[in-house]
Residue frames as qw, qx, qy, qz and C-alpha x, y, z in Angstrom:
[[0.246, -0.106, -0.897, 0.353, 24.38, 22.46, -34.84],
 [0.346, -0.637, -0.504, -0.469, 20.74, 22.69, -33.68],
 [0.077, -0.368, 0.462, -0.803, 20.00, 24.75, -30.60],
 [0.358, -0.352, -0.859, 0.101, 18.31, 22.81, -27.80],
 [0.272, -0.670, -0.149, -0.674, 15.49, 24.94, -26.37],
 [0.097, 0.146, -0.718, 0.674, 15.74, 25.66, -22.66],
 [0.209, -0.532, -0.820, 0.021, 12.73, 24.64, -20.54],
 [0.153, -0.649, -0.152, -0.730, 10.31, 27.45, -19.86],
 [0.208, 0.035, -0.724, 0.657, 10.72, 28.24, -16.13],
 [0.399, -0.004, 0.222, -0.890, 7.17, 29.58, -16.00],
 [0.665, -0.024, -0.584, -0.465, 5.56, 26.39, -17.29],
 [0.743, -0.410, 0.321, -0.421, 3.86, 24.28, -14.61],
 [0.213, 0.459, -0.860, -0.060, 6.16, 21.27, -14.12],
 [0.556, -0.090, 0.710, -0.423, 3.63, 19.03, -12.38],
 [0.822, 0.418, 0.078, -0.379, 1.91, 17.91, -15.59],
 [0.574, 0.595, -0.562, -0.025, 5.16, 16.86, -17.31],
 [0.154, -0.420, 0.824, -0.348, 6.28, 15.15, -14.08],
 [0.709, 0.071, 0.551, -0.434, 3.13, 13.03, -13.90],
 [0.792, 0.534, -0.162, -0.248, 3.42, 12.19, -17.59],
 [0.272, 0.605, -0.738, 0.126, 7.03, 11.12, -16.97],
 [0.411, -0.243, 0.786, -0.394, 5.96, 8.84, -14.10],
 [0.795, 0.283, 0.368, -0.391, 3.22, 7.25, -16.19],
 [0.753, 0.620, -0.169, -0.143, 4.98, 6.96, -19.54],
 [0.394, 0.646, -0.622, 0.198, 8.60, 6.42, -18.52],
 [0.149, -0.368, 0.798, -0.453, 8.38, 4.83, -15.08],
 [0.517, -0.147, -0.770, -0.344, 5.18, 2.82, -15.57],
 [0.101, -0.042, 0.712, -0.694, 3.79, 3.57, -12.10],
 [0.041, -0.468, -0.881, -0.051, 0.33, 2.32, -11.20],
 [0.133, -0.681, -0.343, -0.633, -2.69, 4.67, -11.17],
 [0.611, -0.735, -0.289, 0.055, -2.76, 4.55, -7.36],
 [0.650, -0.299, 0.005, 0.699, 0.92, 5.49, -7.10],
 [0.252, 0.394, 0.299, 0.831, 0.43, 8.24, -9.68],
 [0.329, -0.783, -0.359, -0.386, -2.45, 9.67, -7.64],
 [0.679, -0.623, -0.179, 0.344, -0.30, 9.64, -4.49],
 [0.532, -0.019, 0.140, 0.835, 2.54, 11.48, -6.24],
 [0.034, 0.588, 0.365, 0.721, 0.10, 14.05, -7.61],
 [0.495, -0.792, -0.338, -0.117, -1.46, 14.64, -4.20],
 [0.685, -0.478, -0.076, 0.545, 1.93, 15.09, -2.51],
 [0.433, 0.099, 0.228, 0.867, 3.36, 17.43, -5.13],
 [0.104, -0.687, -0.405, -0.594, 0.18, 19.53, -5.38],
 [0.567, -0.761, -0.288, 0.125, 0.16, 19.94, -1.59],
 [0.611, -0.318, 0.055, 0.722, 3.78, 21.11, -1.69],
 [0.271, 0.365, 0.363, 0.813, 3.08, 23.50, -4.56],
 [0.280, -0.808, -0.392, -0.340, 0.19, 25.13, -2.68],
 [0.627, -0.673, -0.137, 0.368, 2.37, 25.57, 0.40],
 [0.582, -0.062, 0.192, 0.788, 5.23, 27.02, -1.67],
 [0.136, 0.666, 0.386, 0.624, 3.07, 29.71, -3.26],
 [0.396, -0.874, -0.173, -0.223, 2.45, 31.22, 0.19],
 [0.689, -0.690, 0.138, 0.173, 5.57, 30.35, 2.19],
 [0.539, -0.388, 0.486, 0.569, 8.36, 30.09, -0.38],
 [0.588, 0.769, 0.215, -0.132, 7.35, 32.02, -3.53],
 [0.004, 0.786, -0.517, -0.340, 9.86, 32.41, -6.30],
 [0.620, 0.453, -0.598, -0.230, 11.84, 30.09, -8.49],
 [0.971, -0.212, -0.093, -0.059, 12.13, 26.41, -7.62],
 [0.721, 0.360, -0.328, 0.494, 15.90, 26.80, -7.96],
 [0.052, -0.630, 0.338, -0.697, 15.85, 29.17, -4.96],
 [0.840, -0.459, -0.115, -0.265, 14.55, 26.49, -2.59],
 [0.246, 0.519, -0.737, 0.356, 16.98, 25.47, 0.12],
 [0.446, -0.138, -0.862, 0.198, 16.99, 23.03, 3.01],
 [0.038, 0.151, 0.527, -0.836, 15.57, 25.59, 5.45],
 [0.511, 0.060, -0.218, -0.829, 12.54, 26.04, 3.19],
 [0.646, -0.056, -0.719, -0.251, 11.89, 22.31, 3.21],
 [0.253, -0.111, -0.772, 0.572, 12.26, 22.16, 6.99],
 [0.307, 0.117, 0.210, -0.921, 9.49, 24.76, 7.09],
 [0.637, 0.033, -0.494, -0.591, 7.39, 22.49, 4.88],
 [0.484, -0.075, -0.852, 0.185, 7.97, 19.58, 7.27],
 [0.021, 0.131, 0.562, -0.816, 6.76, 21.78, 10.13],
 [0.498, 0.090, -0.156, -0.848, 3.68, 22.57, 8.07],
 [0.639, -0.020, -0.714, -0.285, 2.95, 18.85, 7.58],
 [0.318, -0.101, -0.802, 0.495, 3.44, 18.13, 11.28],
 [0.195, 0.114, 0.331, -0.916, 1.08, 20.96, 12.24],
 [0.627, 0.085, -0.284, -0.721, -1.58, 19.49, 9.95],
 [0.761, -0.223, 0.468, -0.389, -1.45, 16.19, 11.80],
 [0.790, 0.402, -0.435, -0.161, 0.26, 13.96, 9.23],
 [0.912, -0.368, 0.168, 0.069, 1.73, 10.76, 10.64],
 [0.326, -0.668, 0.552, 0.379, 5.52, 10.28, 10.41],
 [0.565, 0.107, 0.748, 0.331, 5.04, 7.66, 7.69],
 [0.395, 0.810, 0.428, 0.071, 2.91, 10.10, 5.64],
 [0.065, -0.937, 0.219, 0.265, 5.49, 12.85, 6.06],
 [0.480, -0.386, 0.687, 0.385, 8.18, 10.46, 4.90],
 [0.547, 0.435, 0.670, 0.250, 6.13, 9.58, 1.81],
 [0.218, 0.956, 0.172, -0.097, 5.59, 13.26, 1.02],
 [0.212, -0.810, 0.440, 0.323, 9.33, 13.91, 1.21],
 [0.551, -0.074, 0.755, 0.349, 10.11, 10.86, -0.92],
 [0.470, 0.714, 0.507, 0.109, 7.63, 12.16, -3.54],
 [0.050, 0.975, -0.094, -0.195, 9.35, 15.55, -3.47],
 [0.432, -0.537, 0.617, 0.379, 12.74, 13.92, -3.91],
 [0.555, 0.280, 0.717, 0.316, 11.45, 12.10, -7.01],
 [0.281, 0.906, 0.315, -0.020, 9.88, 15.34, -8.27],
 [0.131, -0.900, 0.302, 0.287, 13.14, 17.27, -7.82],
 [0.548, -0.230, 0.704, 0.389, 15.08, 14.48, -9.50],
 [0.503, 0.605, 0.576, 0.224, 12.79, 14.88, -12.50],
 [0.100, 0.985, 0.069, -0.119, 13.34, 18.66, -12.46],
 [0.376, -0.634, 0.538, 0.409, 17.09, 18.08, -12.60],
 [0.539, 0.155, 0.745, 0.360, 16.55, 15.77, -15.56],
 [0.319, 0.805, 0.483, 0.128, 14.33, 18.46, -17.14],
 [0.483, 0.340, 0.011, 0.807, 17.02, 21.11, -16.68],
 [0.261, -0.829, -0.212, -0.448, 15.12, 23.22, -14.12],
 [0.603, -0.766, 0.210, -0.072, 17.23, 22.35, -11.07],
 [0.485, 0.597, -0.613, 0.181, 20.85, 21.47, -10.46],
 [0.091, 0.241, -0.833, 0.490, 20.49, 20.00, -6.95],
 [0.602, -0.416, -0.604, -0.316, 18.01, 17.76, -5.17],
 [0.087, -0.434, 0.524, -0.728, 17.71, 19.34, -1.72],
 [0.790, -0.275, -0.015, -0.548, 14.76, 17.11, -0.77],
 [0.844, 0.091, -0.523, 0.079, 16.92, 13.98, -0.61],
 [0.209, 0.373, -0.612, 0.666, 18.60, 15.36, 2.53],
 [0.469, -0.217, 0.401, -0.757, 15.34, 14.98, 4.44],
 [0.814, 0.028, -0.393, -0.427, 14.20, 11.58, 3.17],
 [0.648, 0.186, -0.715, 0.184, 16.58, 9.32, 5.04],
 [0.127, -0.418, 0.600, -0.670, 16.38, 10.33, 8.75],
 [0.229, -0.142, -0.954, 0.131, 15.17, 7.63, 11.11],
 [0.245, 0.205, 0.447, -0.836, 12.50, 9.98, 12.48],
 [0.624, 0.249, -0.200, -0.714, 10.37, 9.10, 9.43],
 [0.437, 0.193, -0.868, -0.134, 11.13, 5.39, 9.69],
 [0.602, -0.211, 0.444, -0.629, 8.24, 3.60, 11.41],
 [0.093, -0.058, 0.991, 0.080, 7.73, -0.14, 11.68],
 [0.449, -0.200, -0.526, -0.694, 4.47, -1.32, 10.11],
 [0.607, -0.217, 0.426, -0.634, 1.50, -2.26, 12.28],
 [0.435, 0.137, -0.873, -0.172, 1.27, -6.03, 12.64],
 [0.777, -0.337, 0.088, -0.525, -1.37, -8.23, 14.29],
 [0.286, -0.356, 0.881, -0.125, -0.42, -11.34, 16.19],
 [0.227, -0.028, -0.905, -0.357, -1.63, -14.72, 14.85],
 [0.020, -0.427, -0.835, 0.347, -4.36, -14.91, 17.53],
 [0.197, 0.551, 0.176, -0.792, -5.67, -11.45, 16.61],
 [0.263, 0.261, -0.633, -0.680, -5.69, -12.40, 12.92],
 [0.131, -0.206, -0.968, -0.064, -7.68, -15.54, 13.74],
 [0.080, 0.540, 0.611, -0.574, -10.24, -13.45, 15.62],
 [0.231, 0.501, -0.157, -0.819, -10.51, -10.95, 12.76],
 [0.257, 0.154, -0.790, -0.534, -10.91, -13.61, 10.08],
 [0.152, -0.310, -0.936, 0.069, -13.54, -15.36, 12.20],
 [0.105, 0.285, 0.367, -0.879, -15.52, -12.17, 12.86],
 [0.410, 0.072, -0.381, -0.826, -17.86, -12.14, 9.82],
 [0.676, 0.064, 0.527, -0.511, -21.21, -13.90, 10.22],
 [0.063, -0.187, 0.895, 0.399, -20.96, -17.08, 8.16],
 [0.298, 0.454, 0.820, -0.179, -24.78, -17.38, 8.15],
 [0.332, 0.817, 0.199, -0.428, -25.25, -14.35, 5.87],
 [0.746, 0.573, 0.185, 0.285, -24.34, -13.72, 2.24],
 [0.175, 0.906, -0.224, 0.314, -22.33, -10.57, 2.99],
 [0.618, -0.656, 0.427, -0.072, -20.70, -12.27, 5.94],
 [0.891, 0.048, 0.380, 0.242, -19.43, -15.07, 3.70],
 [0.535, 0.766, 0.024, 0.356, -18.19, -12.48, 1.20],
 [0.186, -0.901, 0.314, -0.233, -16.38, -10.62, 3.96],
 [0.788, -0.427, 0.439, 0.068, -14.78, -13.78, 5.28],
 [0.837, 0.356, 0.259, 0.325, -13.57, -14.74, 1.79],
 [0.303, 0.879, -0.091, 0.357, -12.12, -11.25, 1.32],
 [0.422, -0.802, 0.392, -0.160, -10.34, -11.24, 4.70],
 [0.885, -0.170, 0.407, 0.149, -9.00, -14.75, 4.16],
 [0.725, 0.578, 0.143, 0.346, -7.72, -13.73, 0.72],
 [0.031, 0.935, -0.227, 0.271, -5.98, -10.64, 2.08],
 [0.545, -0.667, 0.500, -0.090, -4.15, -12.59, 4.76],
 [0.911, 0.036, 0.391, 0.127, -3.46, -15.75, 2.72],
 [0.701, 0.573, 0.170, 0.389, -1.91, -13.90, -0.21],
 [0.453, -0.491, -0.024, 0.743, -0.44, -10.75, 1.37],
 [0.329, 0.490, 0.468, 0.658, -1.85, -8.84, -1.61],
 [0.001, -0.073, -0.126, 0.989, -2.53, -5.12, -1.61],
 [0.393, 0.471, 0.562, -0.555, -6.15, -3.98, -1.37],
 [0.437, 0.588, -0.253, -0.631, -6.06, -2.81, -5.01],
 [0.195, 0.289, -0.899, -0.266, -4.86, -6.25, -6.10],
 [0.178, 0.202, 0.921, -0.283, -7.59, -8.09, -4.18],
 [0.435, 0.573, 0.372, -0.586, -10.46, -5.95, -5.47],
 [0.380, 0.577, -0.463, -0.555, -9.09, -6.36, -9.02],
 [0.255, -0.138, 0.954, 0.068, -9.15, -10.17, -8.86],
 [0.683, 0.175, -0.254, -0.662, -11.37, -11.92, -11.37],
 [0.912, -0.121, 0.324, -0.220, -12.55, -15.53, -11.18],
 [0.863, 0.466, -0.146, 0.131, -10.19, -16.45, -14.02],
 [0.158, 0.738, -0.531, 0.386, -7.30, -15.23, -11.83],
 [0.584, -0.429, 0.570, -0.387, -8.05, -17.96, -9.28],
 [0.590, 0.185, -0.775, -0.131, -6.90, -21.55, -9.54],
 [0.637, -0.459, 0.293, -0.546, -9.01, -22.92, -6.71],
 [0.990, 0.000, -0.134, -0.031, -8.11, -26.52, -7.46],
 [0.717, 0.314, -0.327, 0.530, -4.39, -25.79, -7.38],
 [0.523, -0.725, -0.300, 0.333, -4.72, -23.19, -4.63],
 [0.451, -0.110, 0.131, 0.876, -3.17, -20.17, -6.36],
 [0.203, 0.894, 0.315, -0.248, -4.14, -16.59, -7.17],
 [0.564, 0.291, 0.239, 0.735, -2.68, -14.60, -10.06],
 [0.159, -0.851, -0.274, 0.418, -2.22, -11.02, -8.85],
 [0.483, 0.625, 0.149, 0.595, -1.39, -7.95, -10.91],
 [0.495, -0.640, -0.237, 0.538, 0.79, -5.57, -8.91],
 [0.018, -0.863, 0.101, 0.495, 2.67, -2.33, -9.45],
 [0.040, 0.547, -0.627, -0.553, 3.87, -1.77, -12.98],
 [0.834, 0.240, -0.140, -0.476, 1.33, -4.36, -14.20],
 [0.214, 0.409, -0.885, 0.059, 3.63, -7.15, -13.03],
 [0.857, -0.205, -0.235, -0.410, 1.91, -10.49, -12.50],
 [0.046, 0.400, -0.864, 0.302, 2.79, -13.00, -9.80],
 [0.714, -0.260, -0.598, -0.254, 1.36, -16.27, -8.51],
 [0.187, -0.424, 0.598, -0.654, 0.60, -16.43, -4.79],
 [0.292, -0.178, -0.938, 0.053, -0.56, -19.51, -2.84],
 [0.447, -0.511, -0.220, -0.700, -4.03, -19.23, -1.34],
 [0.100, -0.186, 0.810, -0.546, -3.91, -21.72, 1.49],
 [0.140, -0.293, -0.939, -0.111, -6.66, -24.14, 2.42],
 [0.006, 0.575, 0.609, -0.547, -8.83, -21.82, 4.52],
 [0.177, 0.497, -0.153, -0.835, -8.87, -19.05, 1.92],
 [0.174, 0.064, -0.825, -0.535, -9.58, -21.59, -0.81],
 [0.078, -0.415, -0.899, 0.116, -12.55, -23.02, 1.11],
 [0.072, 0.611, 0.367, -0.698, -13.95, -19.55, 1.84],
 [0.179, 0.403, -0.412, -0.797, -13.63, -18.56, -1.82],
 [0.121, -0.112, -0.927, -0.337, -15.23, -21.78, -3.09],
 [0.008, -0.541, -0.770, 0.337, -18.23, -21.24, -0.79],
 [0.102, 0.634, 0.127, -0.756, -18.64, -17.58, -1.74],
 [0.154, 0.351, -0.577, -0.721, -18.11, -18.05, -5.49],
 [0.078, -0.158, -0.957, -0.229, -20.37, -21.08, -5.71],
 [0.104, -0.603, -0.774, 0.163, -23.35, -19.88, -3.68],
 [0.118, -0.748, -0.332, 0.563, -23.24, -16.16, -2.95],
 [0.118, -0.409, 0.334, 0.841, -21.57, -14.25, -5.78],
 [0.063, 0.256, 0.787, 0.558, -23.84, -15.64, -8.55],
 [0.110, -0.746, -0.655, 0.052, -26.88, -14.31, -6.67],
 [0.243, -0.702, -0.115, 0.659, -25.22, -10.97, -5.91],
 [0.061, -0.375, 0.458, 0.804, -24.39, -10.30, -9.58],
 [0.382, 0.413, 0.823, 0.082, -27.59, -11.77, -11.03],
 [0.265, 0.890, 0.347, -0.134, -28.80, -8.31, -12.05],
 [0.075, 0.907, -0.342, -0.233, -25.34, -7.12, -13.04],
 [0.954, 0.094, 0.220, 0.180, -23.82, -9.85, -15.25],
 [0.509, 0.780, -0.166, 0.325, -21.30, -7.32, -16.56],
 [0.414, -0.802, 0.400, -0.157, -19.48, -7.35, -13.20],
 [0.795, 0.393, -0.454, 0.087, -16.23, -9.26, -13.66],
 [0.049, 0.571, -0.661, 0.485, -14.50, -9.00, -10.28],
 [0.448, -0.134, -0.863, 0.191, -14.47, -11.70, -7.62],
 [0.180, -0.418, -0.621, 0.638, -15.56, -9.40, -4.81],
 [0.049, -0.519, -0.474, -0.710, -18.69, -7.36, -5.30],
 [0.167, -0.143, 0.365, -0.905, -20.73, -4.85, -3.35],
 [0.365, 0.274, 0.739, -0.496, -24.20, -5.38, -1.92],
 [0.560, 0.601, 0.113, -0.559, -25.64, -4.15, -5.24],
 [0.881, 0.273, 0.353, 0.155, -23.52, -6.44, -7.40],
 [0.378, 0.895, -0.211, 0.106, -21.03, -3.79, -8.53],
 [0.722, 0.260, -0.442, 0.465, -17.26, -4.35, -8.23],
 [0.598, -0.728, -0.217, 0.257, -16.10, -3.87, -4.64],
 [0.279, 0.870, -0.194, 0.357, -13.94, -0.75, -4.33],
 [0.511, 0.225, -0.571, 0.602, -10.78, -0.31, -2.28],
 [0.264, -0.339, 0.321, -0.844, -12.78, 1.86, 0.10],
 [0.839, -0.200, -0.180, -0.473, -15.37, -0.90, 0.36],
 [0.825, 0.048, -0.508, 0.244, -12.68, -3.43, 1.25],
 [0.198, 0.328, -0.474, 0.793, -11.18, -0.99, 3.75],
 [0.544, -0.343, 0.126, -0.755, -14.60, -0.66, 5.41],
 [0.901, -0.119, -0.382, -0.165, -14.98, -4.43, 5.65],
 [0.631, 0.123, -0.548, 0.535, -11.70, -4.69, 7.53],
 [0.044, -0.339, 0.328, -0.880, -12.49, -1.69, 9.74],
 [0.687, -0.331, -0.097, -0.640, -15.97, -2.84, 10.71],
 [0.914, -0.154, -0.376, -0.007, -14.91, -6.34, 11.72],
 [0.498, 0.225, -0.488, 0.680, -11.79, -5.08, 13.51],
 [0.235, -0.359, 0.257, -0.866, -13.90, -2.70, 15.56],
 [0.800, -0.276, -0.249, -0.470, -16.49, -5.39, 16.27],
 [0.888, -0.166, -0.373, 0.212, -13.87, -7.55, 17.98],
 [0.477, -0.867, -0.012, 0.142, -12.18, -4.62, 19.75],
 [0.745, 0.066, 0.126, 0.652, -9.00, -4.26, 17.69],
 [0.210, -0.572, -0.036, 0.792, -7.30, -0.84, 17.57],
 [0.445, 0.756, 0.255, -0.406, -8.58, 1.68, 15.06],
 [0.165, 0.731, -0.477, -0.459, -5.64, 1.70, 12.63],
 [0.551, 0.003, 0.819, 0.158, -6.23, -1.84, 11.32],
 [0.500, 0.609, -0.172, -0.591, -6.56, -1.78, 7.52],
 [0.944, 0.325, -0.012, -0.052, -6.15, -4.16, 4.58],
 [0.461, 0.683, -0.492, 0.282, -2.44, -3.30, 4.59],
 [0.469, -0.554, 0.579, -0.372, -2.23, -4.48, 8.21],
 [0.939, 0.028, 0.316, -0.134, -3.06, -7.97, 6.99],
 [0.727, 0.621, -0.226, 0.187, -0.36, -7.66, 4.31],
 [0.011, 0.718, -0.574, 0.392, 2.17, -6.65, 6.97],
 [0.715, -0.340, 0.508, -0.339, 1.01, -9.48, 9.23],
 [0.944, 0.323, 0.017, -0.060, 1.25, -12.01, 6.38],
 [0.563, 0.652, -0.409, 0.302, 4.90, -11.13, 5.74],
 [0.206, -0.630, 0.586, -0.466, 5.92, -10.96, 9.39],
 [0.842, -0.194, 0.391, -0.317, 4.28, -14.27, 10.29],
 [0.906, 0.399, -0.131, 0.052, 5.94, -16.02, 7.35],
 [0.371, 0.656, -0.514, 0.411, 9.38, -14.78, 8.36],
 [0.474, -0.511, 0.531, -0.482, 8.74, -15.64, 12.01],
 [0.942, -0.004, 0.255, -0.218, 7.92, -19.17, 10.87],
 [0.611, -0.361, 0.581, 0.397, 11.22, -19.48, 9.06],
 [0.673, 0.669, 0.309, 0.060, 10.25, -18.51, 5.49],
 [0.609, 0.010, 0.235, 0.757, 13.03, -17.43, 3.12],
 [0.002, 0.635, 0.112, -0.765, 13.23, -13.65, 2.69],
 [0.050, 0.215, -0.613, -0.758, 13.45, -13.96, -1.11],
 [0.067, -0.373, -0.900, -0.216, 10.30, -16.09, -1.21],
 [0.046, -0.705, -0.532, 0.467, 8.43, -13.51, 0.86],
 [0.019, -0.488, 0.240, 0.839, 9.71, -10.76, -1.46],
 [0.053, -0.037, -0.797, -0.601, 8.35, -12.66, -4.45],
 [0.091, -0.545, -0.833, 0.020, 4.95, -13.24, -2.85],
 [0.069, -0.718, -0.322, 0.613, 4.64, -9.57, -1.85],
 [0.526, 0.723, 0.326, 0.307, 5.66, -8.39, -5.31],
 [0.278, -0.883, 0.132, 0.356, 8.47, -6.16, -4.01],
 [0.657, 0.719, -0.181, 0.135, 10.91, -5.01, -6.67],
 [0.251, 0.636, -0.585, 0.436, 13.70, -4.66, -4.09],
 [0.684, -0.226, -0.655, 0.229, 14.68, -7.00, -1.26],
 [0.183, 0.121, -0.402, 0.889, 15.35, -3.90, 0.85],
 [0.489, -0.295, -0.113, -0.813, 11.60, -3.20, 0.98],
 [0.822, -0.242, -0.482, -0.183, 10.94, -6.69, 2.32],
 [0.541, 0.120, -0.606, 0.570, 13.67, -6.47, 4.95],
 [0.281, -0.433, 0.220, -0.828, 11.57, -4.12, 7.07],
 [0.844, -0.305, -0.203, -0.391, 9.63, -7.19, 8.20],
 [0.755, 0.033, -0.519, 0.400, 12.77, -8.79, 9.60],
 [0.115, 0.293, -0.385, 0.868, 13.07, -5.71, 11.79],
 [0.644, -0.374, -0.076, -0.663, 9.46, -6.15, 12.93],
 [0.910, -0.172, -0.378, -0.005, 10.30, -9.68, 14.03],
 [0.542, 0.178, -0.466, 0.676, 13.53, -8.55, 15.72],
 [0.222, -0.414, 0.189, -0.862, 11.54, -5.89, 17.54],
 [0.821, -0.334, -0.186, -0.424, 9.12, -8.53, 18.80],
 [0.846, -0.020, -0.441, 0.300, 11.97, -10.79, 19.93],
 [0.257, 0.332, -0.388, 0.821, 13.58, -7.87, 21.76],
 [0.509, -0.430, 0.055, -0.744, 10.29, -7.22, 23.53],
 [0.918, -0.226, -0.296, -0.135, 9.98, -10.88, 24.57],
 [0.673, 0.164, -0.449, 0.564, 13.61, -10.90, 25.76],
 [0.008, -0.409, 0.293, -0.864, 13.05, -7.74, 27.81],
 [0.676, -0.390, -0.045, -0.623, 9.94, -9.18, 29.40],
 [0.960, -0.211, -0.111, -0.143, 11.13, -12.65, 30.29],
 [0.712, 0.311, -0.434, 0.456, 14.94, -12.71, 30.48],
 [0.620, -0.663, -0.335, 0.252, 16.03, -12.48, 34.13],
 [0.507, -0.409, 0.033, 0.758, 18.86, -10.04, 33.39],
 [0.264, 0.560, 0.436, 0.653, 17.11, -7.75, 30.88]]
């Protein structure tokens, strides 16, 4: 009977873990980068504060790591993501024969890391989408990008990856490629469709005239594909120009899209499909956003609250 070699405890496990996520789990490049960042941060901390074998880690060590993250100013949601990444990492190490217990999972669930997403009201969204200057080329591009974000609920990475062939402007649909390279069709809505038609017909051809190799719908001032950071800046600049709070981002429009649909009576499964969530549990957070809003209204206006 062949002898199965035991894993080398001295071999760096981060490389095999990332390969596992990419090859076996099919995570997107952005998700892979987030996992790598979280695990590398933990590994650097462990070398100083908890040296020794990974198998020697206990819950008190991880509590110390949480304290470290808090002291470095990470938001509760970021701490929760770091702990979820560690839990996945430790689960892999169990599969790889390096650990027998996943101590990180004990810290993932507490409600202290559970924060409702930031959502704009419909009036604030209207102000944001109307902020770009429709008399300029970049203003029309920005309006088309903002309208697309809110109309589709797509992630920033999905919007900047859109190509003209992904848009059915006559039918009013966008074909988005989400996590795990899964495609989905999302309605555009009339305002987004009009903004895209104007931008694609008049402005984009001039912006890419010197860069015909550019294939994406949204492009930078120089005609190159617009990056996620570029899209983030567009949202930030226009949010600040109309006086919205500083933490508005492309994902805020995604959160607002889902919450407004549910508030209007949309079916939870339909919203899940449009967002591209693999699990209905991920989508259910938006029902809690709406319940939170209703509770606030009740507390403000009900005579016996």
